[in-house]
C-alpha positions as CSV (number, residue, x, y, z in Angstrom):
1,M,-45.2,30.0,97.5
2,S,-42.8,29.6,100.3
3,S,-40.0,32.2,100.4
4,T,-37.5,29.4,100.3
5,H,-38.3,28.9,96.7
6,E,-37.5,32.5,95.6
7,V,-34.8,32.4,92.9
8,F,-32.1,35.0,93.1
9,N,-28.3,35.2,92.4
10,Q,-28.7,32.8,89.5
11,V,-27.1,33.7,86.2
12,P,-29.4,34.5,83.1
13,P,-28.9,32.3,80.0
14,L,-26.2,33.4,77.7
15,V,-28.3,34.0,74.6
16,G,-28.8,36.9,72.1
17,H,-25.1,37.3,71.4
18,N,-22.8,36.9,68.4
19,A,-20.6,33.8,68.8
20,A,-18.3,35.3,66.1
21,A,-17.6,38.4,68.0
22,D,-14.4,37.0,69.5
23,P,-11.8,39.7,68.8
24,A,-9.0,37.2,68.2
25,L,-11.1,35.5,65.6
26,R,-12.1,38.7,63.8
27,E,-8.6,40.1,63.8
28,G,-7.2,36.8,62.4
29,V,-9.9,36.7,59.7
30,E,-8.9,40.1,58.5
31,R,-5.2,39.4,58.8
32,E,-5.4,36.1,56.8
33,G,-7.3,37.6,53.9
34,A,-10.9,36.8,54.6
35,G,-12.3,40.1,55.8
36,W,-14.7,40.0,53.0
37,A,-16.5,37.1,54.7
38,L,-17.2,38.9,58.0
39,P,-20.8,39.7,57.2
40,E,-21.7,36.0,56.6
41,I,-19.5,35.0,59.6
42,D,-21.5,37.4,61.7
43,E,-24.8,36.1,60.4
44,L,-23.8,32.6,61.4
45,G,-22.4,33.8,64.8
46,R,-25.7,35.6,65.6
47,L,-27.7,32.5,64.7
48,A,-25.4,30.4,67.0
49,G,-26.2,32.8,69.8
50,T,-30.0,32.4,69.6
51,A,-32.0,30.3,72.0
52,E,-33.4,28.4,69.0
53,A,-30.0,27.2,67.6
54,Q,-28.8,26.3,71.1
55,E,-31.9,24.2,71.5
56,W,-31.1,22.4,68.3
57,G,-27.7,21.5,69.7
58,R,-29.2,20.4,73.0
59,L,-31.8,18.2,71.4
60,A,-29.4,16.6,68.8
61,E,-27.3,15.3,71.7
62,R,-30.1,14.5,74.1
63,V,-32.0,12.5,71.5
64,P,-29.2,10.5,69.9
65,P,-29.4,8.8,66.5
66,R,-31.2,5.4,66.4
67,L,-30.1,2.4,64.3
68,H,-32.6,0.4,62.3
69,T,-30.9,-2.7,60.8
70,H,-34.2,-4.1,59.4
71,D,-37.6,-2.8,58.5
72,R,-40.8,-4.2,60.1
73,Y,-41.0,-7.0,57.5
74,G,-37.5,-8.2,58.2
75,N,-35.8,-6.7,55.2
76,R,-32.2,-5.4,55.8
77,V,-32.3,-1.5,55.6
78,D,-29.2,-0.3,57.6
79,E,-30.5,3.1,58.3
80,V,-30.0,5.7,61.1
81,E,-32.8,7.9,62.3
82,Y,-32.0,11.4,63.5
83,V,-34.0,13.9,65.5
84,P,-35.2,16.8,63.3
85,A,-33.0,19.3,65.2
86,Y,-30.0,17.4,63.7
87,H,-31.2,18.1,60.2
88,R,-31.6,21.8,61.1
89,L,-28.0,21.9,62.2
90,M,-26.9,20.2,59.0
91,E,-29.0,22.5,56.8
92,T,-27.5,25.5,58.4
93,A,-23.9,24.3,58.1
94,V,-24.3,23.3,54.5
95,S,-26.1,26.4,53.4
96,H,-23.3,28.5,54.9
97,G,-20.6,26.5,53.1
98,L,-19.0,24.9,56.1
99,H,-18.7,21.6,54.1
100,G,-17.1,21.4,50.7
101,A,-18.1,24.9,49.4
102,P,-14.7,26.5,49.6
103,W,-13.3,24.2,47.0
104,A,-15.6,25.8,44.5
105,D,-14.7,29.4,45.6
106,D,-11.8,31.0,43.9
107,R,-11.5,34.0,46.3
108,D,-8.4,34.4,48.4
109,G,-9.2,33.5,52.0
110,A,-12.1,31.2,51.1
111,H,-10.7,28.4,53.4
112,V,-10.0,30.9,56.2
113,A,-13.6,32.1,55.9
114,R,-14.8,28.5,56.2
115,A,-12.6,27.9,59.3
116,A,-14.0,31.0,61.0
117,K,-17.6,29.9,60.2
118,F,-16.8,26.4,61.5
119,Y,-15.4,27.9,64.7
120,S,-18.5,30.1,65.1
121,W,-21.1,27.4,64.5
122,Q,-20.1,25.0,67.3
123,V,-23.6,24.8,68.8
124,D,-23.3,21.0,68.4
125,A,-20.0,19.2,67.7
126,G,-21.5,16.0,66.5
127,H,-22.9,17.2,63.2
128,G,-19.6,18.9,62.6
129,C,-18.1,15.5,61.9
130,P,-19.8,14.8,58.5
131,I,-19.4,18.5,57.7
132,S,-15.7,18.3,58.3
133,M,-15.3,15.1,56.4
134,T,-17.2,16.5,53.4
135,Y,-14.8,19.4,53.4
136,A,-11.8,17.1,53.7
137,V,-12.7,14.5,51.1
138,V,-12.4,16.8,48.1
139,P,-8.6,17.0,47.8
140,A,-8.2,13.3,48.3
141,L,-10.9,12.5,45.7
142,R,-9.0,14.5,43.1
143,A,-6.6,11.6,43.0
144,N,-9.2,10.1,40.7
145,P,-10.1,12.9,38.2
146,E,-13.1,11.0,36.8
147,L,-14.7,10.5,40.3
148,A,-13.9,14.1,41.2
149,A,-15.6,15.3,38.1
150,R,-18.7,13.3,38.9
151,F,-19.0,14.1,42.6
152,E,-17.2,17.3,43.5
153,P,-19.9,19.6,42.2
154,L,-22.4,17.9,44.5
155,L,-20.0,17.8,47.5
156,T,-19.5,21.6,47.1
157,N,-23.1,22.6,46.5
158,R,-24.8,24.4,49.3
159,E,-27.9,22.2,49.5
160,Y,-28.4,19.5,52.2
161,D,-30.3,16.7,50.6
162,F,-30.7,13.9,53.2
163,G,-31.8,10.4,52.2
164,L,-30.4,7.2,50.6
165,R,-30.6,7.6,46.8
166,D,-28.4,7.3,43.8
167,P,-25.8,10.1,44.7
168,E,-25.8,11.5,41.2
169,T,-29.6,12.2,41.4
170,K,-29.2,14.3,44.6
171,R,-28.8,18.1,44.9
172,G,-25.9,17.8,47.3
173,L,-23.8,15.1,49.0
174,I,-22.2,14.4,52.4
175,A,-19.1,12.3,52.7
176,G,-17.5,10.2,55.4
177,M,-14.4,8.2,56.1
178,S,-13.9,4.6,57.2
179,M,-10.3,3.7,58.0
180,T,-9.7,2.1,61.4
181,E,-10.2,-1.6,62.3
182,K,-10.4,-3.2,65.7
183,Q,-7.0,-4.9,65.5
184,G,-5.1,-1.9,64.1
185,G,-6.5,1.5,65.2
186,S,-4.0,4.1,64.0
187,D,-1.9,1.4,62.5
188,V,-4.0,1.2,59.3
189,R,-1.5,-0.9,57.5
190,A,-2.7,-3.7,59.8
191,N,-6.1,-3.6,58.2
192,T,-7.6,-6.9,57.0
193,T,-10.4,-5.6,54.8
194,T,-9.8,-6.9,51.3
195,A,-10.7,-5.4,47.9
196,T,-10.9,-7.6,44.7
197,R,-10.9,-6.0,41.2
198,Q,-13.9,-6.8,39.0
199,A,-14.1,-6.9,35.2
200,D,-15.7,-3.4,35.0
201,G,-12.9,-1.8,37.0
202,S,-14.7,-1.6,40.3
203,Y,-13.7,-3.5,43.4
204,V,-15.6,-5.7,45.8
205,L,-14.8,-5.0,49.5
206,R,-15.1,-7.4,52.4
207,G,-14.2,-6.6,55.9
208,H,-15.1,-5.1,59.3
209,K,-14.5,-1.4,60.2
210,W,-14.4,-0.4,63.8
211,F,-15.2,3.3,63.4
212,T,-17.3,4.7,60.6
213,S,-18.8,8.1,61.5
214,A,-21.9,9.6,60.0
215,P,-23.0,6.3,58.3
216,M,-25.9,7.9,56.5
217,S,-23.5,9.9,54.3
218,D,-23.6,9.4,50.6
219,L,-19.9,8.6,49.9
220,F,-17.0,7.2,52.0
221,L,-13.3,7.1,51.6
222,T,-12.1,3.8,52.9
223,L,-8.9,1.6,53.0
224,A,-8.6,-2.0,52.0
225,Q,-5.9,-4.4,51.1
226,T,-5.2,-5.4,47.4
227,D,-2.3,-7.5,46.1
228,A,-0.3,-4.2,46.0
229,G,-1.0,-3.3,49.6
230,V,-3.3,-0.8,51.4
231,T,-5.3,1.0,48.8
232,C,-7.9,3.9,49.0
233,F,-11.5,3.5,47.6
234,L,-14.6,5.6,47.3
235,V,-17.6,3.5,48.5
236,P,-21.1,4.9,47.9
237,R,-24.0,4.1,50.2
238,V,-26.3,3.7,47.2
239,L,-25.0,2.4,43.8
240,P,-25.8,4.0,40.5
241,G,-29.3,3.0,39.6
242,G,-30.6,3.1,43.2
243,E,-29.5,-0.3,44.7
244,R,-28.2,0.0,48.2
245,N,-24.5,-1.0,48.6
246,A,-23.7,-3.9,50.9
247,M,-22.6,-1.9,54.0
248,R,-24.0,-3.6,57.1
249,F,-24.3,-1.7,60.3
250,M,-23.4,-3.8,63.4
251,R,-24.0,-1.2,66.0
252,L,-23.7,2.5,66.9
253,K,-20.9,3.3,69.4
254,D,-22.0,4.4,72.9
255,K,-19.6,7.3,73.3
256,L,-18.6,9.7,76.1
257,G,-19.6,12.7,74.0
258,N,-20.3,13.6,70.3
259,R,-23.6,11.7,70.7
260,S,-25.4,13.4,67.9
261,N,-22.9,11.8,65.5
262,A,-23.8,8.2,64.7
263,S,-20.4,6.6,64.9
264,S,-20.9,3.0,63.8
265,E,-19.3,-0.3,63.4
266,I,-19.8,-1.7,59.9
267,E,-19.1,-4.7,57.7
268,Y,-18.5,-4.6,54.0
269,D,-20.4,-7.6,52.7
270,A,-19.2,-7.5,49.0
271,A,-19.6,-3.8,48.9
272,V,-18.7,-2.0,45.7
273,G,-15.9,0.6,45.7
274,W,-14.0,2.6,43.1
275,L,-10.2,3.1,43.2
276,V,-8.9,6.5,44.4
277,G,-5.2,7.0,43.7
278,E,-2.7,4.3,43.0
279,E,-3.0,0.7,44.3
280,G,-0.8,0.2,47.3
281,R,-0.6,3.9,48.0
282,G,-3.8,4.2,50.0
283,V,-2.4,5.7,53.1
284,R,-0.7,8.5,51.1
285,T,-4.0,9.2,49.3
286,I,-6.2,9.3,52.4
287,V,-3.7,11.5,54.3
288,E,-4.9,14.4,52.2
289,M,-8.3,13.9,53.9
290,V,-6.8,13.3,57.3
291,N,-4.8,16.6,57.2
292,M,-7.9,18.6,56.5
293,T,-9.8,17.0,59.4
294,R,-6.8,17.6,61.7
295,L,-7.2,21.3,61.0
296,D,-10.9,20.9,62.0
297,C,-9.8,19.3,65.3
298,V,-7.8,22.4,66.1
299,I,-10.7,24.6,65.1
300,G,-13.1,22.7,67.2
301,S,-10.8,22.7,70.2
302,A,-10.2,26.4,70.0
303,A,-13.9,27.0,69.6
304,G,-14.7,24.8,72.7
305,M,-12.2,26.8,74.8
306,R,-13.9,30.1,73.6
307,I,-17.4,28.8,74.3
308,A,-16.4,27.6,77.8
309,L,-14.6,30.8,78.6
310,A,-17.5,32.9,77.4
311,G,-19.8,30.9,79.7
312,A,-17.5,31.2,82.7
313,A,-17.0,35.0,82.2
314,H,-20.8,35.5,81.7
315,H,-21.3,33.6,85.0
316,A,-18.7,35.7,86.8
317,R,-20.2,38.9,85.6
318,H,-23.6,38.0,87.1
319,R,-22.9,35.8,90.1
320,S,-22.2,37.3,93.6
321,A,-20.2,35.6,96.4
322,F,-18.9,36.9,99.6
323,G,-20.5,40.3,98.9
324,E,-18.9,40.9,95.5
325,L,-19.4,39.9,91.9
326,L,-17.1,37.0,91.0
327,I,-15.6,39.1,88.2
328,D,-14.3,41.6,90.7
329,Q,-12.5,39.1,92.9
330,P,-8.7,38.7,92.2
331,A,-8.6,34.9,92.2
332,M,-11.4,34.7,89.7
333,R,-9.9,37.4,87.5
334,N,-6.6,35.5,87.4
335,V,-8.4,32.3,86.3
336,L,-10.4,34.1,83.6
337,A,-7.4,36.0,82.3
338,D,-5.4,32.8,82.2
339,L,-8.2,31.1,80.2
340,Q,-8.4,34.0,77.9
341,V,-4.7,33.8,77.1
342,E,-5.0,30.1,76.4
343,S,-8.0,30.6,74.2
344,E,-6.5,33.5,72.3
345,A,-3.2,31.5,71.7
346,A,-5.2,28.6,70.3
347,T,-7.4,30.8,68.1
348,T,-4.6,32.9,66.7
349,A,-2.5,29.8,65.9
350,M,-5.5,28.1,64.3
351,L,-6.1,31.1,62.0
352,R,-2.5,31.2,61.0
353,L,-2.8,27.5,60.0
354,A,-6.1,28.3,58.1
355,G,-4.2,31.0,56.2
356,A,-1.3,28.6,55.5
357,N,-3.9,26.0,54.3
358,D,-5.5,28.6,52.0
359,R,-2.2,29.6,50.5
360,A,-0.9,26.1,50.2
361,I,-4.0,25.0,48.3
362,R,-3.3,27.9,45.9
363,G,0.2,26.6,45.3
364,D,2.5,28.3,47.9
365,E,5.1,25.7,48.6
366,G,6.5,27.6,51.6
367,E,3.1,27.8,53.2
368,A,2.5,24.1,52.4
369,A,5.8,23.2,54.3
370,L,4.7,25.3,57.3
371,R,1.2,23.7,57.3
372,R,2.7,20.2,57.2
373,I,4.6,20.5,60.4
374,A,2.8,23.3,62.3
375,L,-0.5,21.5,61.9
376,A,0.7,18.3,63.5
377,V,2.4,20.3,66.3
378,T,-0.7,22.4,67.0
379,K,-3.1,19.5,66.6
380,Y,-1.1,17.7,69.3
381,Y,-0.9,20.6,71.8
382,V,-4.2,22.6,71.4
383,C,-6.3,19.4,71.5
384,K,-4.5,18.3,74.7
385,R,-5.1,21.7,76.3
386,A,-8.7,22.0,75.5
387,P,-10.1,19.5,78.0
388,M,-8.1,21.1,80.8
389,A,-9.2,24.7,79.8
390,V,-12.9,23.7,79.4
391,G,-12.7,21.8,82.7
392,E,-11.4,24.9,84.5
393,A,-14.1,27.1,82.9
394,L,-16.7,24.6,84.0
395,E,-15.4,24.8,87.6
396,C,-16.0,28.6,87.5
397,L,-19.8,27.7,87.6
398,G,-19.3,25.6,90.7
399,G,-21.8,22.8,91.0
400,N,-24.0,24.2,88.2
401,G,-21.2,23.5,85.8
402,Y,-21.5,19.8,86.4
403,I,-25.2,19.7,85.8
404,E,-26.5,18.7,82.4
405,D,-29.0,21.5,82.3
406,F,-26.0,23.9,81.9
407,D,-24.2,23.7,78.5
408,L,-20.6,23.4,79.7
409,A,-21.1,19.7,80.7
410,R,-21.8,18.9,77.0
411,V,-18.9,21.0,75.8
412,Y,-16.6,19.3,78.3
413,R,-17.5,15.8,77.0
414,E,-16.7,16.8,73.5
415,M,-13.1,17.9,74.1
416,P,-11.2,14.6,74.6
417,L,-12.5,13.3,71.2
418,L,-10.6,16.0,69.3
419,S,-7.3,14.8,70.7
420,I,-8.1,11.2,69.8
421,W,-9.6,11.9,66.3
422,E,-7.2,11.7,63.4
423,G,-4.3,10.6,65.4
424,S,-4.1,10.7,69.2
425,G,-1.3,12.4,71.1
426,N,1.6,10.1,70.3
427,V,0.6,9.7,66.6
428,A,0.5,13.5,66.1
429,A,3.8,14.1,68.0
430,L,5.6,11.3,66.1
431,D,4.1,12.6,62.8
432,A,5.7,16.0,63.4
433,L,9.1,14.3,64.0
434,R,8.5,12.2,60.8
435,A,7.9,15.4,58.8
436,M,11.2,16.8,60.1
437,A,13.1,13.6,59.2
438,K,11.6,13.0,55.7
439,E,11.0,16.7,54.7
440,P,13.7,18.8,56.5
441,H,12.5,21.9,54.7
442,T,9.4,21.8,56.9
443,L,11.5,22.4,60.0
444,D,13.2,25.2,58.2
445,A,9.8,26.8,57.4
446,F,8.8,26.4,61.1
447,L,12.0,28.1,62.4
448,A,11.6,30.8,59.8
449,E,8.1,31.5,61.2
450,A,9.5,31.6,64.7
451,D,12.3,34.0,63.7
452,L,9.6,36.6,62.6
453,A,9.1,37.4,66.3
454,A,12.8,37.4,67.2
455,G,13.8,40.2,69.5
456,A,10.2,41.1,70.6
457,D,10.6,39.5,74.0
458,A,13.6,38.0,75.8
459,R,11.6,35.1,77.2
460,Y,10.5,34.2,73.7
461,D,14.0,34.3,72.4
462,E,15.2,32.0,75.2
463,A,12.4,29.6,74.4
464,V,13.4,29.5,70.8
465,D,17.0,28.8,71.8
466,R,15.9,26.0,74.1
467,L,13.9,24.5,71.2
468,R,16.9,24.7,68.8
469,K,19.0,22.8,71.3
470,E,16.5,19.9,71.2
471,F,17.5,19.3,67.6
472,T,21.3,19.1,68.2
473,S,20.9,15.4,69.1
474,F,18.5,12.8,67.8
475,D,19.2,10.3,70.5
476,D,16.0,9.1,72.2
477,I,14.1,11.3,69.8
478,Q,10.9,9.3,70.2
479,L,11.1,9.3,73.9
480,R,11.4,13.1,73.8
481,A,8.7,13.5,71.1
482,R,6.0,15.1,73.3
483,R,8.5,17.4,75.0
484,I,9.8,18.7,71.7
485,V,6.4,19.1,70.1
486,E,5.0,20.9,73.1
487,Q,7.9,23.3,73.0
488,M,7.3,23.8,69.2
489,A,3.6,24.5,69.8
490,L,4.4,27.1,72.5
491,V,6.9,28.8,70.2
492,F,4.4,28.8,67.3
493,Q,1.7,30.4,69.5
494,G,4.2,32.9,71.0
495,S,5.3,34.0,67.6
496,Q,1.7,34.7,66.6
497,L,0.8,36.5,69.8
498,L,3.9,38.7,69.9
499,R,3.2,39.8,66.3
500,H,-0.6,40.1,66.4
501,A,-2.1,40.1,69.9
502,P,-2.5,43.0,72.3
503,A,0.6,43.6,74.3
504,A,-1.0,42.5,77.6
505,V,-2.0,39.1,76.1
506,A,1.5,38.5,74.6
507,D,3.2,39.6,77.9
508,A,1.0,37.2,79.9
509,F,1.7,34.4,77.5
510,C,5.4,34.9,77.5
511,A,5.6,35.3,81.3
512,S,3.7,32.1,82.0
513,R,4.0,29.6,79.1
514,L,7.6,30.6,78.0
515,G,9.1,32.3,81.1
516,R,7.8,29.5,83.2
517,D,6.4,31.9,85.9
518,W,3.3,29.8,86.1
519,G,1.8,27.1,88.3
520,G,0.3,23.7,87.4
521,A,-3.3,25.0,87.1
522,F,-5.0,27.9,85.4
523,G,-5.3,31.0,87.5
524,T,-1.6,31.1,88.4
525,L,-0.5,34.0,86.3
526,P,2.3,36.0,88.1
527,A,1.7,39.3,89.8
528,G,2.5,42.5,87.9
529,L,0.6,41.6,84.7
530,D,-2.1,44.0,83.4
531,L,-5.1,41.8,83.5
532,A,-7.8,44.4,82.7
533,P,-7.3,44.5,78.9
534,I,-7.1,40.7,78.8
535,L,-10.4,40.4,80.6
536,E,-12.0,42.9,78.3
537,R,-11.3,40.5,75.5
538,T,-13.6,37.9,77.2
539,E,-16.5,40.3,77.1
540,T,-16.6,41.4,73.5
541,G,-19.9,40.5,71.8
542,F,-21.7,39.2,74.9
543,P,-24.6,40.8,76.7
544,G,-23.9,42.6,79.9
């Protein structure tokens, strides 16, 4: 072979590692009361680092779901076919309890443990959608105790049982959500789908839904109009007795990313549904589900940053340019350290929210108030930052980063979805302001959390003072919504890092994000910071 085809100075695959070895993750899991789960988290993290699992993720996206509206005889079937790798991903996620299992686990920290496992198992984001929705459906379903009693044991069972059958005959169930319509989007009160009550207490639904993810799920929460207004319903794919419900698939969406998830456009053609919650209070009911999936948006964004950073750091440790390894070159060290600070801030804030979620579920009203506002704030900011951070990490690989053979192109395509899903930027920002207006105690809880780090760093204290001044006037409050919520997110992250992260990480965060000694791109940390201990955090758990 010609010497021109000799391969050298190429980076080996990043395999054989533990994806759960992220020190910020492990420290947060211990701190938030789920240290008992670290063995299972590690088990899942090691599996995520195998070549086999990474191949499942690649195949699930490269061979996307296929819609079959009719069988070969012309009978309507409305089925979606998935590649086998997709089912392996789902089996793994369900068997490790990433779906509804924490709702059946009485241990403190069960929901934190689930968050850490969801973070560690991001080998494919698409299958995470039905997993997330199955987790999130349980608290909303409890608005109808009879339905919860029938289906919750199957939604929390750790068996993946794919196929369209009477849900009560299956070993385990997967749930979905169907809210938005083409004319309304986030404005679900503009929905035109109707629901008509029947003599047996069920409802018949007719209408067109613009986005319904994971349409082969067993159960769906959906919204429809009754005489009382927007109302929440549980709609099964298969009715008791085995007859298929009248959900007609129009098409699968051709998406930028998240391709292994069969997002669909559907019509209810006299589909049967059961009431969940009060008539006319459907938005309030389904918000229980939305809030849980918002947390998963934060988890997925933080995980995407970590995956991309790990790939960039691995590349820099093995790739030479201009006579030196990239990791030894000052400009690259600044970029990687800056990305580590961003990743660690997101992960630490995410775990604080997971802890608040766990304690709120167990009845802690103070933690529920903090979760209410800090989740909206963090969902807005972290999901906005993720595409930028992953894009910067991708650039560390140069042209290879832009090639589909390398994993970061797939990770990059996933990131914008998480900002859009469950309320895009303006919706999340305005929701935070709405919480402050309608539930003032949520702002009190947020500021109390911020005060826990008071005095630790002058730059942080100044940032908190600036934030408090934003609340002295409510003129043009919607115009300032993003500005206020961004400042809140940075204060929330700073509070967590100052109390829990290594000093070098907290110092770099305060100097750049709060002290404003920072440029418009990653890699602009100021001189004088100690980058070595920050960079060590990028290497933990990965092969040399």
